[in-house]
C-alpha positions as CSV (number, residue, x, y, z in Angstrom):
1,M,21.2,-1.4,-23.6
2,I,22.1,-4.5,-21.5
3,H,20.2,-7.7,-22.4
4,I,19.1,-9.7,-19.4
5,R,18.8,-13.4,-19.9
6,E,16.4,-15.2,-17.6
7,N,17.1,-18.7,-16.2
8,S,15.2,-20.4,-19.0
9,H,15.9,-24.0,-17.9
10,L,14.7,-23.5,-14.3
11,Y,11.0,-24.5,-14.9
12,H,12.0,-27.5,-17.0
13,L,14.2,-28.8,-14.2
14,H,11.3,-28.4,-11.8
15,E,9.0,-30.3,-14.0
16,M,11.6,-33.1,-14.4
17,H,11.9,-33.2,-10.6
18,Y,8.2,-33.8,-10.2
19,A,8.2,-36.4,-13.0
20,A,11.0,-38.2,-11.2
21,I,9.3,-38.3,-7.8
22,T,5.9,-39.2,-9.0
23,P,6.6,-43.0,-8.7
24,I,7.7,-42.4,-5.1
25,N,4.5,-40.5,-4.4
26,L,2.4,-43.4,-5.8
27,L,4.4,-46.0,-3.8
28,A,3.9,-44.0,-0.6
29,N,0.2,-43.7,-1.3
30,A,-0.1,-47.5,-1.9
31,S,2.0,-48.2,1.3
32,K,-0.3,-45.9,3.3
33,A,-3.4,-47.7,2.0
34,L,-2.0,-51.1,2.7
35,H,-0.9,-50.4,6.3
36,R,-4.1,-48.5,7.2
37,H,-6.8,-50.7,5.5
38,P,-9.1,-52.2,8.2
39,L,-8.9,-55.6,6.5
40,S,-5.1,-55.7,6.8
41,P,-3.8,-57.3,10.0
42,L,-0.8,-54.8,9.8
43,S,-3.1,-51.9,10.5
44,Y,-3.7,-53.2,14.1
45,T,0.0,-53.3,14.9
46,G,2.5,-50.7,16.1
47,Y,4.6,-51.4,13.1
48,G,1.7,-50.9,10.7
49,R,0.8,-47.5,12.3
50,H,4.4,-46.3,12.0
51,V,4.8,-47.4,8.4
52,A,1.4,-45.9,7.5
53,A,2.3,-42.6,9.2
54,A,5.7,-42.5,7.5
55,S,4.1,-43.3,4.2
56,E,1.6,-40.4,4.5
57,V,4.3,-37.9,5.4
58,L,6.3,-39.0,2.4
59,E,3.2,-38.9,0.2
60,R,2.5,-35.3,1.3
61,V,6.0,-34.0,0.8
62,T,6.1,-35.4,-2.7
63,H,2.5,-34.4,-3.7
64,R,1.7,-31.6,-6.2
65,Y,-0.9,-29.4,-4.6
66,G,-3.6,-28.0,-6.9
67,K,-5.6,-24.8,-6.4
68,P,-7.8,-25.1,-3.2
69,I,-11.4,-24.0,-3.0
70,F,-12.9,-21.5,-0.6
71,G,-15.7,-24.0,0.3
72,L,-17.6,-21.4,2.4
73,G,-21.1,-22.6,1.9
74,H,-22.6,-21.1,5.1
75,T,-22.1,-18.4,7.6
76,T,-24.0,-17.0,10.6
77,V,-25.6,-13.5,10.5
78,N,-27.2,-12.2,13.7
79,G,-27.4,-15.7,15.1
80,K,-29.0,-17.2,12.0
81,R,-27.4,-19.7,9.7
82,V,-27.5,-18.5,6.1
83,T,-26.4,-20.0,2.8
84,V,-23.4,-18.5,0.9
85,H,-23.1,-18.8,-2.9
86,E,-19.7,-18.2,-4.5
87,E,-20.3,-16.2,-7.7
88,I,-17.8,-15.0,-10.3
89,V,-19.1,-11.5,-11.2
90,D,-16.3,-10.4,-13.5
91,T,-13.4,-12.0,-15.4
92,K,-10.3,-10.3,-16.7
93,P,-7.2,-11.9,-18.3
94,F,-5.3,-12.0,-15.0
95,C,-8.1,-12.0,-12.4
96,R,-11.6,-13.1,-11.5
97,L,-13.8,-11.1,-9.1
98,I,-15.6,-13.4,-6.7
99,H,-18.7,-12.5,-4.6
100,F,-19.7,-14.4,-1.6
101,K,-23.4,-13.8,-1.9
102,K,-25.6,-14.5,1.2
103,D,-29.2,-15.6,1.0
104,K,-32.0,-13.4,2.5
105,V,-29.7,-11.0,4.4
106,E,-30.3,-7.3,4.8
107,A,-27.9,-4.9,3.1
108,Q,-24.4,-4.9,4.7
109,P,-21.4,-2.7,4.0
110,K,-19.7,-3.8,0.8
111,M,-16.1,-4.9,1.1
112,L,-13.6,-5.7,-1.6
113,I,-10.7,-7.8,-0.4
114,V,-7.7,-7.2,-2.6
115,A,-5.7,-10.5,-2.3
116,P,-2.0,-10.6,-2.7
117,M,-0.5,-11.7,-6.1
118,S,2.4,-13.3,-4.1
119,G,2.7,-16.9,-5.1
120,H,-0.2,-18.2,-3.2
121,H,-3.9,-18.3,-4.3
122,A,-6.5,-16.0,-2.9
123,T,-7.8,-19.0,-0.9
124,L,-4.9,-18.2,1.5
125,L,-7.4,-15.6,2.8
126,R,-10.2,-18.1,3.3
127,G,-10.0,-17.5,7.1
128,T,-10.1,-13.7,6.5
129,V,-13.2,-14.0,4.3
130,E,-14.9,-16.5,6.7
131,A,-14.4,-14.2,9.7
132,L,-15.8,-11.1,7.9
133,L,-18.7,-12.8,6.2
134,P,-21.2,-12.4,9.1
135,F,-20.8,-8.6,9.1
136,L,-19.9,-7.6,5.5
137,D,-20.9,-8.2,1.9
138,V,-17.6,-9.6,0.7
139,Y,-15.9,-9.7,-2.7
140,I,-12.3,-10.8,-3.4
141,T,-9.8,-10.6,-6.3
142,D,-8.9,-14.1,-7.4
143,W,-5.6,-13.6,-9.3
144,L,-5.0,-16.2,-11.9
145,D,-1.9,-18.4,-12.1
146,A,0.3,-16.7,-14.7
147,R,1.3,-20.0,-16.2
148,N,-2.3,-20.5,-17.3
149,V,-2.6,-17.0,-19.0
150,S,-1.9,-17.1,-22.7
151,M,0.8,-14.8,-24.1
152,F,-2.0,-13.4,-26.2
153,H,-3.1,-11.2,-23.2
154,G,0.3,-9.5,-23.1
155,T,2.3,-8.5,-20.0
156,F,1.1,-7.6,-16.5
157,H,2.8,-4.8,-14.5
158,L,2.3,-3.3,-11.1
159,E,0.5,-0.5,-12.9
160,D,-1.9,-3.0,-14.4
161,Y,-2.6,-4.3,-10.9
162,I,-3.5,-0.8,-9.8
163,H,-5.8,-0.4,-12.8
164,Y,-7.6,-3.6,-12.0
165,T,-8.1,-2.4,-8.4
166,I,-9.5,0.9,-9.6
167,D,-11.8,-0.9,-12.1
168,Y,-13.2,-3.2,-9.4
169,T,-13.6,-0.4,-6.9
170,R,-15.7,1.6,-9.5
171,M,-17.7,-1.6,-10.4
172,L,-18.6,-2.1,-6.7
173,G,-18.9,1.6,-5.7
174,P,-19.9,3.9,-4.4
175,D,-18.9,3.6,-0.8
176,V,-17.1,0.2,-1.1
177,H,-14.5,-0.5,1.6
178,L,-11.2,-2.0,0.5
179,L,-9.0,-4.4,2.5
180,A,-5.5,-5.3,1.5
181,V,-3.4,-8.0,3.0
182,C,0.4,-7.6,2.7
183,Q,1.7,-6.8,-0.8
184,P,-1.5,-5.2,-2.2
185,S,-1.4,-2.5,0.5
186,V,0.8,-0.4,-1.8
187,P,-1.4,-0.6,-4.9
188,V,-4.6,-0.2,-2.9
189,M,-3.2,3.0,-1.3
190,I,-2.1,4.2,-4.8
191,A,-5.5,3.4,-6.3
192,S,-7.2,5.3,-3.4
193,A,-4.9,8.3,-3.8
194,V,-5.5,8.5,-7.6
195,M,-9.3,8.2,-7.2
196,N,-9.4,10.8,-4.5
197,E,-7.2,13.3,-6.5
198,N,-9.5,12.8,-9.5
199,K,-12.6,13.5,-7.4
200,D,-13.9,10.1,-8.5
201,K,-17.4,9.6,-7.0
202,M,-16.6,5.9,-6.7
203,A,-13.5,6.4,-4.5
204,P,-13.5,3.9,-1.7
205,A,-15.1,4.8,1.6
206,S,-12.3,3.3,3.5
207,M,-9.1,1.2,3.1
208,T,-7.8,-1.3,5.6
209,L,-4.1,-2.1,5.2
210,I,-2.9,-5.3,6.9
211,G,0.8,-6.1,7.3
212,G,1.8,-4.3,4.1
213,P,5.1,-2.9,2.9
214,I,4.2,0.8,2.6
215,D,7.7,1.8,3.7
216,T,10.2,-1.1,4.1
217,R,13.0,1.3,5.3
218,I,11.3,1.1,8.7
219,N,12.3,-1.9,10.8
220,P,13.4,-4.0,7.8
221,T,12.9,-7.8,8.0
222,Q,15.0,-10.5,6.4
223,V,12.6,-10.6,3.5
224,N,13.1,-6.8,3.0
225,K,16.9,-7.1,3.2
226,H,17.0,-9.9,0.7
227,A,15.0,-7.7,-1.8
228,S,17.2,-4.7,-1.3
229,E,20.6,-6.2,-1.1
230,K,20.6,-7.8,-4.5
231,S,20.3,-5.9,-7.8
232,L,17.3,-6.1,-10.1
233,H,19.7,-7.7,-12.6
234,W,20.3,-10.5,-10.1
235,F,16.5,-11.2,-9.6
236,E,15.9,-11.2,-13.4
237,S,18.7,-13.5,-14.2
238,H,18.3,-15.9,-11.2
239,V,14.5,-16.3,-10.5
240,I,12.8,-15.3,-13.8
241,T,12.0,-18.2,-16.1
242,R,9.6,-19.1,-18.9
243,V,6.5,-21.3,-18.7
244,P,7.0,-24.8,-20.3
245,F,5.1,-25.8,-23.4
246,H,2.4,-27.9,-21.8
247,Y,0.8,-24.9,-20.0
248,P,-1.6,-22.4,-21.6
249,G,0.9,-19.6,-20.7
250,F,3.7,-21.3,-22.7
251,M,6.7,-18.9,-23.0
252,R,5.4,-16.3,-20.6
253,R,8.1,-14.9,-18.3
254,V,7.2,-15.7,-14.7
255,Y,8.5,-15.8,-11.2
256,P,7.5,-19.3,-10.3
257,G,5.5,-20.0,-7.2
258,F,7.7,-22.9,-6.3
259,L,10.7,-20.6,-6.0
260,Q,8.8,-18.2,-3.7
261,L,7.6,-21.1,-1.6
262,T,11.2,-22.4,-1.3
263,G,12.4,-19.0,-0.2
264,F,9.7,-18.7,2.5
265,M,10.3,-22.2,3.8
266,T,14.0,-21.7,4.0
267,L,13.6,-18.7,6.2
268,N,11.9,-21.0,8.8
269,L,13.2,-24.4,7.8
270,D,13.4,-25.8,11.3
271,R,9.8,-24.9,12.0
272,H,8.5,-26.7,8.8
273,V,10.7,-29.8,9.5
274,N,9.4,-30.0,13.1
275,A,5.8,-29.6,11.9
276,H,6.2,-32.7,9.7
277,V,7.9,-34.6,12.5
278,D,4.9,-33.7,14.7
279,L,2.5,-34.8,11.9
280,F,4.2,-38.2,12.0
281,K,3.8,-38.4,15.8
282,H,0.1,-37.4,15.6
283,L,-0.6,-40.0,12.9
284,V,1.0,-42.8,14.9
285,A,-0.9,-41.7,18.1
286,G,-4.2,-41.4,16.2
287,D,-4.5,-37.7,17.0
288,G,-6.8,-36.9,14.1
289,D,-7.5,-33.3,15.2
290,S,-3.8,-32.2,15.3
291,A,-3.0,-34.1,12.1
292,G,-6.1,-32.5,10.4
293,A,-5.0,-29.0,11.5
294,H,-1.5,-29.6,10.0
295,K,-3.0,-30.9,6.7
296,K,-5.4,-28.0,6.4
297,F,-2.6,-25.5,6.8
298,Y,-0.1,-27.1,4.5
299,D,-2.7,-28.0,1.8
300,E,-3.0,-24.3,1.4
301,Y,0.6,-23.2,2.1
302,L,2.1,-25.7,-0.4
303,S,-0.4,-24.7,-3.2
304,V,1.4,-22.1,-5.2
305,C,1.0,-20.2,-8.5
306,D,3.3,-18.2,-10.8
307,L,3.6,-14.4,-10.9
308,P,4.0,-12.4,-14.1
309,A,7.7,-11.5,-14.2
310,E,7.0,-7.8,-15.0
311,F,4.8,-7.4,-11.9
312,Y,7.3,-9.2,-9.6
313,L,10.2,-7.1,-10.8
314,D,8.2,-3.9,-10.6
315,C,7.4,-4.7,-6.9
316,I,11.1,-5.4,-6.2
317,E,12.3,-2.3,-7.8
318,Q,9.6,0.3,-6.9
319,V,8.5,-0.9,-3.5
320,F,11.5,-2.7,-1.9
321,Q,14.5,-1.1,-3.5
322,H,13.5,2.5,-4.4
323,H,10.6,3.1,-1.9
324,L,8.9,5.3,-4.5
325,L,5.5,5.7,-2.6
326,P,6.8,6.9,0.7
327,K,9.4,9.1,-1.0
328,G,6.6,10.8,-3.1
329,E,8.1,9.6,-6.4
330,F,5.7,6.8,-7.5
331,M,4.4,7.5,-11.0
332,F,1.0,6.2,-12.2
333,D,-0.4,7.0,-15.7
334,G,2.4,9.5,-16.1
335,K,1.6,11.5,-12.9
336,K,3.1,11.5,-9.4
337,V,0.9,9.7,-6.9
338,K,-0.1,12.1,-4.0
339,P,-1.2,10.3,-0.8
340,Q,-2.0,13.7,0.7
341,A,-4.8,13.9,-1.8
342,I,-6.7,11.2,0.2
343,T,-9.5,13.1,1.9
344,K,-12.6,10.9,1.3
345,T,-11.1,7.4,2.0
346,A,-10.7,6.6,5.7
347,L,-7.6,4.7,6.7
348,L,-7.2,1.7,9.1
349,T,-3.7,0.2,9.4
350,L,-3.2,-3.2,11.2
351,E,0.1,-4.8,12.2
352,G,1.2,-8.0,14.0
353,E,3.7,-7.5,16.9
354,L,5.8,-10.5,15.7
355,D,5.5,-10.0,11.9
356,D,8.8,-11.2,10.3
357,I,7.7,-10.3,6.8
358,S,6.4,-6.7,7.1
359,G,8.0,-5.3,10.2
360,V,6.1,-3.2,12.7
361,G,5.9,0.4,11.5
362,Q,6.0,-0.4,7.8
363,T,2.2,-0.4,7.4
364,E,1.7,2.4,9.9
365,A,3.8,4.6,7.6
366,A,0.6,5.0,5.5
367,Q,-0.8,7.2,8.4
368,T,2.1,9.7,8.0
369,L,1.6,9.9,4.2
370,C,-2.2,10.6,4.4
371,T,-1.6,14.0,5.9
372,N,-5.1,15.5,5.1
373,L,-7.2,12.8,6.8
374,P,-8.8,14.0,10.1
375,A,-8.3,11.9,13.2
376,S,-11.9,10.6,13.0
377,M,-11.0,8.9,9.7
378,R,-7.9,7.1,10.7
379,K,-6.9,4.4,13.2
380,H,-3.8,2.2,13.8
381,Y,-3.7,-1.0,15.8
382,V,-0.9,-3.5,16.6
383,Q,-2.1,-7.0,17.6
384,K,0.0,-8.5,20.3
385,G,1.4,-12.0,20.1
386,V,0.8,-12.6,16.3
387,G,3.1,-12.9,13.3
388,H,2.4,-12.1,9.7
389,Y,-0.3,-14.8,9.2
390,G,-1.9,-14.2,12.6
391,I,-2.8,-10.6,11.8
392,F,-5.3,-11.8,9.1
393,N,-6.2,-15.3,10.1
394,G,-6.7,-17.4,13.3
395,R,-8.3,-17.0,16.7
396,K,-6.8,-13.6,17.6
397,F,-7.8,-12.2,14.2
398,R,-11.4,-13.4,14.7
399,D,-11.6,-12.3,18.3
400,H,-9.7,-9.0,18.3
401,V,-8.9,-7.7,14.8
402,V,-12.3,-8.4,13.1
403,P,-14.3,-6.3,15.6
404,I,-11.9,-3.4,15.0
405,I,-12.3,-3.7,11.2
406,V,-16.1,-3.9,11.5
407,D,-16.4,-1.1,14.0
408,F,-14.2,1.2,11.9
409,I,-16.3,0.5,8.8
410,K,-19.6,1.1,10.5
411,K,-18.2,4.3,11.9
412,Q,-17.4,5.5,8.4
413,E,-20.9,4.4,7.2
414,R,-22.5,6.6,9.8
415,N,-20.4,9.7,9.0
């Protein structure tokens, strides 16, 4: 047996880096306040505006971003403004189940959004939740930051993720509709297949898979190639580390969120650099709307969390390297998963034309695996002019994709 040694010093170096730049962050914040304060003469000069803008950009790139909030206090249902209460309805060691409960609203189809465990918090899907709230009774899995989960709770594998999905589906069933964005498309499809094969009365009424890696052999992207070109040994020895002592998850093996963020930003480094240059220009010009839009996006994008190492390595090996699900070789609880067993759960697959993370065709592959679903229980749609994030967030998602999701669900409710 070969012993794999993780990069044990990686997290400590990261913590030392943040400790070293903290004084820079504080100085940048002080400089921004000095050159922007209405009582300071400098704030009324071109020099002052430039220094304040530069200080704010420096402050933001050296800032440590905490977990954002959903902050969805209201929505509009049938033209009426209603209050939304965010309730935690269940807590497990690695996840909380959140319900966005609406006041005084007639019963709506129940939807469980299975959020990615991918280095970002579930709040990355805030726009997804917000757009669906007027039409559906929405729940979401809020995966916990692995560095805050005590070793007492043991490991967390891809199989555990699937068990969590099945547990929550049963809790909310019958006739709950599942929606998976990106990575959870695979476990959601597996959970649905298992529940259908077992004739589970709580099997989901439908599953909507958005930009997910069902079969990454189709139209592989740079992300897919990176996952398949390197060995599992390489990933375990280069990107797996242990949580430092000052976190509740001390000594837990994790794939740190800051590494995943670095990888994604490196793929489009020019775009991110130009975005911060544009932020500087907007701040100097006093364009609050454009600057605000930048801050809103990056406050979420730069807020990251750690993944359990076992889960991350399982995904690399089973989804991206060995393609077990589309090859009919995925094992769950000791039995092969059979997508052809899905007969009760309707299937909607959605892709973005310009998706550079899950290439076009990778999600649609689910349609070819669910061979026993009639045409009335399946649909595929490609949204033109959007990339990975645009297929579940933004104007085109709200205007074009949401109506497709809602209409598909209502059709299944009538059947």
